[in-house]
C-alpha positions in Angstrom: 0.0 0.0 0.0 1.3 3.5 -0.9 0.2 7.1 -0.7 -1.7 8.0 -3.8 -0.5 11.6 -4.0 -0.9 11.9 -7.8 -4.7 11.4 -7.6 -5.0 14.0 -4.8 -3.1 16.5 -7.0 -5.1 15.6 -10.1 -8.3 16.2 -8.2 -7.1 19.7 -7.1 -6.4 20.5 -10.7 -9.8 19.3 -11.9 -11.6 21.3 -9.2 -9.8 24.5 -10.1 -8.3 24.5 -6.7 -4.6 23.9 -7.5 -2.3 26.5 -6.0 1.0 27.8 -7.5 3.5 30.2 -6.0 4.2 33.4 -7.9 7.9 34.1 -7.9 8.6 37.6 -6.6 11.8 39.0 -8.2 11.8 42.4 -6.6 11.2 43.9 -3.1 7.7 44.3 -1.8 5.8 47.3 -3.1 3.0 48.4 -5.4 5.3 47.9 -8.5 6.9 44.5 -8.5 8.4 42.0 -10.9 6.6 38.6 -10.7 7.6 35.6 -12.8 9.7 37.9 -14.9 7.0 40.5 -15.6 6.6 44.0 -14.2 3.2 44.1 -12.4 1.1 46.5 -10.4 0.3 44.4 -7.3 -2.8 44.6 -5.1 -2.2 41.4 -3.1 0.3 42.1 -0.4 -0.4 42.5 3.4 2.2 45.3 3.6 -0.6 47.7 4.6 1.4 50.7 5.7 4.1 50.3 3.0 6.9 49.7 5.5 8.4 46.4 4.1 10.8 48.2 1.9 11.0 51.5 3.7 14.6 52.8 3.7 14.7 53.4 7.4 13.4 49.9 8.2 15.9 48.4 5.8 18.7 50.4 7.3 17.7 49.3 10.8 17.8 45.7 9.7 21.2 46.1 8.1 22.7 48.0 11.2 21.1 45.4 13.5 22.8 42.5 11.6 26.1 44.4 11.7 25.8 44.6 15.5 24.0 41.5 16.5 24.8 39.0 13.7 22.5 37.1 11.4 20.8 34.6 13.6 19.1 34.2 17.1 21.4 31.3 17.9 19.2 29.6 20.5 15.8 29.6 22.0 14.8 32.6 24.2 15.1 30.5 27.3 18.6 29.3 26.6 20.7 32.2 25.3 18.6 33.5 22.3 16.9 36.4 24.1 18.9 39.4 22.8 18.7 43.1 23.7 16.6 44.0 20.6 14.1 41.3 21.5 13.7 42.7 25.0 13.5 46.3 23.8 10.8 45.4 21.2 8.7 43.6 23.8 8.9 46.6 26.1 7.9 48.9 23.2 5.0 46.6 22.1 3.7 46.5 25.7 3.7 50.3 25.8 2.1 50.5 22.3 -0.8 48.2 23.2 -1.2 49.7 26.7 -0.6 46.4 28.4 1.8 45.4 31.2 3.9 43.0 29.0 4.3 41.5 25.5 6.0 38.4 24.3 7.7 37.9 20.9 7.0 34.8 18.8 8.7 33.9 15.5 5.4 33.7 13.5 1.8 34.5 14.0 0.9 30.8 13.6 3.2 30.0 16.6 1.7 32.8 18.7 -1.8 31.5 18.2 -0.8 27.9 18.8 1.3 28.8 21.8 -1.4 31.0 23.5 -4.3 28.7 23.1 -2.5 25.4 24.0 -0.8 27.0 27.0 -4.1 28.3 28.5 -6.4 25.4 27.8 -6.4 21.6 28.2 -8.7 18.7 28.8 -11.8 19.7 30.7 -11.7 23.3 29.3 -13.7 24.9 26.5 -12.6 26.9 23.4 -15.2 28.7 21.3 -14.2 30.1 17.9 -15.7 32.1 15.1 -16.4 29.8 12.1 -14.3 32.1 9.9 -11.2 32.3 12.1 -7.8 31.9 10.6 -6.5 28.3 10.2 -3.9 28.8 12.9 -6.6 29.6 15.5 -8.7 26.6 14.5 -5.7 24.3 14.6 -4.8 25.8 18.0 -8.2 25.0 19.3 -8.1 21.4 18.1 -4.6 20.8 19.4 -5.4 22.2 22.9 -7.3 19.1 23.9 -10.1 21.4 25.2 -13.7 20.9 24.1 -13.8 22.8 20.8 -16.9 24.4 19.2 -17.3 27.0 16.4 -20.0 29.6 16.6 -21.7 31.2 13.5 -19.7 34.1 12.0 -19.9 37.2 14.1 -23.2 35.9 15.7 -23.3 36.8 19.3 -26.5 34.8 19.9 -24.7 31.7 18.5 -21.8 32.4 20.8 -24.0 32.9 23.8 -25.7 29.5 23.3 -22.3 27.8 23.3 -21.2 29.7 26.4 -24.2 28.3 28.2 -22.8 24.8 27.7 -19.1 25.6 28.3 -17.1 23.7 30.9 -13.9 24.5 32.8 -11.8 27.5 31.8 -13.4 29.0 28.7 -11.6 31.0 26.0 -13.5 32.8 23.2 -11.3 33.3 20.2 -11.8 35.5 17.3 -9.9 37.3 14.5 -10.0 41.1 14.9 -10.2 41.6 11.1 -11.2 38.5 9.1 -8.5 37.9 6.6 -10.6 36.8 3.7 -13.7 38.9 4.2 -12.1 42.1 5.6 -15.0 42.6 8.1 -14.5 43.5 11.8 -15.4 41.2 14.7 -18.4 42.4 16.7 -15.9 42.8 19.6 -17.9 44.9 22.2 -20.8 42.4 22.1 -18.5 39.4 22.1 -16.6 40.7 25.1 -19.9 41.4 26.9 -21.2 37.9 26.3 -17.9 36.3 27.4 -17.7 38.5 30.6 -21.2 37.5 31.6 -20.1 33.9 31.7 -16.7 34.4 33.2 -14.9 33.5 29.9 -11.8 35.2 28.5 -11.5 36.7 25.1 -8.5 36.2 22.8 -8.2 38.4 19.7 -5.9 37.7 16.8 -5.5 41.2 15.3 -3.1 40.3 12.6 -4.8 42.5 10.0 -6.0 45.2 12.4 -2.9 46.4 14.1 -1.6 49.3 12.0 -4.5 50.2 9.8 -7.2 50.4 12.6 -7.4 52.8 15.5 -6.5 56.4 15.9 -2.9 55.4 16.7 -2.8 52.2 14.7 -3.5 50.1 17.8 -5.9 47.9 16.0 -9.5 46.7 16.7 -9.2 47.0 20.5 -8.3 50.7 20.2 -10.9 51.1 17.4 -13.6 50.0 19.8 -12.1 51.6 23.0 -11.6 48.3 24.8 -9.0 47.4 27.3 -7.2 44.5 29.1 -10.3 43.4 31.1 -12.3 43.1 27.8 -9.6 41.3 25.8 -7.1 39.6 28.2 -5.2 38.0 25.3 -4.2 40.2 22.3 -2.2 38.8 19.4 -0.6 40.9 16.7 1.7 40.0 13.8 4.7 41.9 12.6 4.8 40.6 9.0 1.9 42.6 7.8 1.4 46.3 8.7 4.8 46.4 10.4 6.5 45.1 7.2 9.0 42.8 9.0 8.4 39.3 10.5 7.2 37.6 13.7 4.3 38.1 16.1 3.5 39.0 19.7 1.1 38.3 22.5 0.3 41.2 24.8 -1.4 41.0 28.2 -1.0 40.8 31.9 2.2 40.0 33.8 0.7 36.6 34.7 -0.4 35.8 31.1 3.1 36.4 29.7 4.8 34.5 32.5 2.4 31.6 31.8 3.3 31.6 28.1 7.0 31.6 28.9 6.5 28.6 31.1 4.0 26.6 29.1 3.8 27.7 25.4 5.6 25.0 23.5 6.0 26.9 20.2 7.8 29.6 22.3 9.9 27.4 24.4 11.1 24.9 21.8 12.2 27.1 18.9 15.1 29.4 18.1 14.4 33.1 18.5 14.0 35.3 15.5 17.2 37.1 14.3 17.8 40.1 16.6 18.2 42.3 13.5 14.5 41.7 12.6 13.6 43.0 16.0 15.7 46.1 15.3 13.8 46.6 12.0 10.5 46.2 13.8 11.4 48.8 16.4 11.9 51.2 13.5 8.6 50.1 11.9 6.8 50.7 15.2 8.3 54.2 15.4 7.1 55.0 11.8 3.7 53.5 12.4 3.1 55.8 15.4 4.8 58.9 13.9 3.3 58.9 10.4 -0.5 58.9 10.8 -0.8 60.1 7.2 -0.3 56.4 6.2 -3.6 55.4 7.7 -5.3 58.5 6.4 -4.1 57.8 2.8 -5.1 54.1 3.1 -8.6 55.1 4.2 -8.9 57.5 1.2 -7.9 54.7 -1.2 -10.4 52.3 0.4 -13.3 54.8 0.1 -12.5 55.5 -3.5 -12.2 51.8 -4.4 -15.5 51.0 -2.9 -17.1 53.9 -4.8 -15.5 52.9 -8.1 -16.3 49.2 -7.7 -20.0 50.0 -7.1 -20.0 52.0 -10.4 -18.6 48.9 -12.2 -21.2 46.7 -10.6 -18.8 44.5 -8.6 -20.1 42.8 -5.5 -17.9 43.7 -2.5 -18.1 42.5 1.1 -18.8 44.8 4.1 -15.2 45.8 4.8 -13.8 49.1 6.0 -10.3 47.7 5.9 -7.5 47.4 3.3 -8.9 43.9 2.5 -11.5 44.4 -0.2 -12.8 41.0 -1.6 -14.6 41.0 -4.9 -17.1 38.2 -4.7 -17.2 35.9 -7.8 -18.6 32.6 -6.5 -17.2 30.0 -8.9 -13.5 29.1 -8.6 -13.0 28.8 -12.4 -14.5 32.2 -12.9 -12.3 33.8 -10.1 -9.2 32.3 -11.8 -10.3 33.7 -15.2 -10.9 37.2 -13.8 -7.5 37.1 -12.1 -5.9 36.0 -15.4 -7.5 38.7 -17.4 -6.2 41.3 -14.9 -2.7 39.7 -15.1 -2.7 40.1 -18.8 -3.1 43.8 -18.2 -0.3 43.9 -15.7 -2.4 43.9 -12.6 -1.8 41.3 -9.9 -4.7 40.3 -7.7 -5.0 36.8 -6.3 -8.0 34.5 -6.7 -8.9 33.0 -3.3 -10.7 29.7 -3.5 -11.8 26.8 -1.2 -10.7 25.5 1.2 -9.4 28.9 2.2 -13.0 30.3 1.8 -16.3 28.4 1.9 -17.4 26.5 -1.2 -19.2 28.8 -3.7 -17.6 31.9 -2.3 -14.4 32.2 -4.5 -13.3 35.8 -4.8 -10.5 38.2 -5.8 -8.9 39.5 -2.7 -7.8 43.1 -3.4 -5.5 44.5 -0.7 -4.3 48.1 -0.4 -1.1 49.6 0.9 -0.3 53.2 2.0 2.4 52.9 -0.7 -0.3 52.8 -3.5 -0.9 56.1 -5.3 -4.3 57.3 -6.3 -3.2 56.9 -9.9 -2.4 53.2 -9.3 -5.9 52.8 -7.8 -7.5 54.3 -10.8 -5.5 51.9 -13.0 -6.9 49.0 -11.0 -10.5 50.3 -11.4 -10.1 50.8 -15.2 -8.7 47.3 -15.6 -11.4 45.8 -13.5 -14.1 47.5 -15.5 -12.6 46.2 -18.7 -12.0 42.7 -17.4 -15.5 42.4 -15.8 -17.1 43.3 -19.1 -14.9 40.9 -21.0 -15.8 38.1 -18.6 -19.5 38.8 -19.0 -19.1 38.8 -22.8 -17.3 35.5 -22.9 -19.8 33.8 -20.5 -22.7 35.1 -22.7 -21.0 33.6 -25.8 -20.5 30.3 -24.1 -24.1 30.2 -22.8 
């Protein structure tokens, strides 16, 4: 008996679900070279345009010169360097929490937090559309695992009634494929009424949301008592790499003692922490980046409505164009690519069956002219797609 991998791959092809990696041959930015072609890209999570910012690049280079290329060991052995410590202090201050803890990736932060806090006899309740890392964390925790209907507080409340042991309600802050916001005030109120904790993965909210870029918690004016466990990633709006969990002194000490993805891995290169410190400074200092991003989002939604595109209810840089059929989403993406515009087609299992979409994402580095180029190309490609479908009917 052997693994029939060929059949699995063939089925992916047949269902229009096969994934391929575009080869980026330039730094991140609106104008990139992908697979040998110059393209105007609307598919990066570099929301504030910091991934290739000269000051961030310089901080990375200077950090490597001083601290070397690698972390060398886990944080608990001898891998916890000065820049890691300084960044944790800065992130704690930024989030208004007593402490923060660095992780090497967002996936590890989510896995580490949930599995350290819960075990057999406990309960974890998650939004149906949570990121895969959160769902995996819930399953791996050993706790009783249940998913409530997307952003449905009544559905959450009914599950809270049946919860046992320590109970953790887990939600994305901004849902990565829909771009909508968690109904966080109501979620926190429902959890608090039953003595449950709330954990928010604000990977896509920190940076774009909030008056100071503090994310969804700042956006809704919530605090540590509302959201005891706050997760943020550094590879999106910060433009670098890694993640953090921010919370109470006791929470962070618990993660240091019990979070396996933190304990049993080498620390991120200290130079990356140096770059992130510079990103954090720019994120806080240059509020124009969020203002420009908001202007782009408003104009896109207005222009998309004029074309007749179906968008989701998103006030964030994530602006999905609903297409439905996977083959149709691939076709629309290909038509745009022919015109030098790069927008990814998102298909199941990343999104529910029948909800394939083009996921447009904006950066503060995009110009208004580049946005207008996208809208013009979308209008042309949408009309072409409709014409071809009518001819095939």
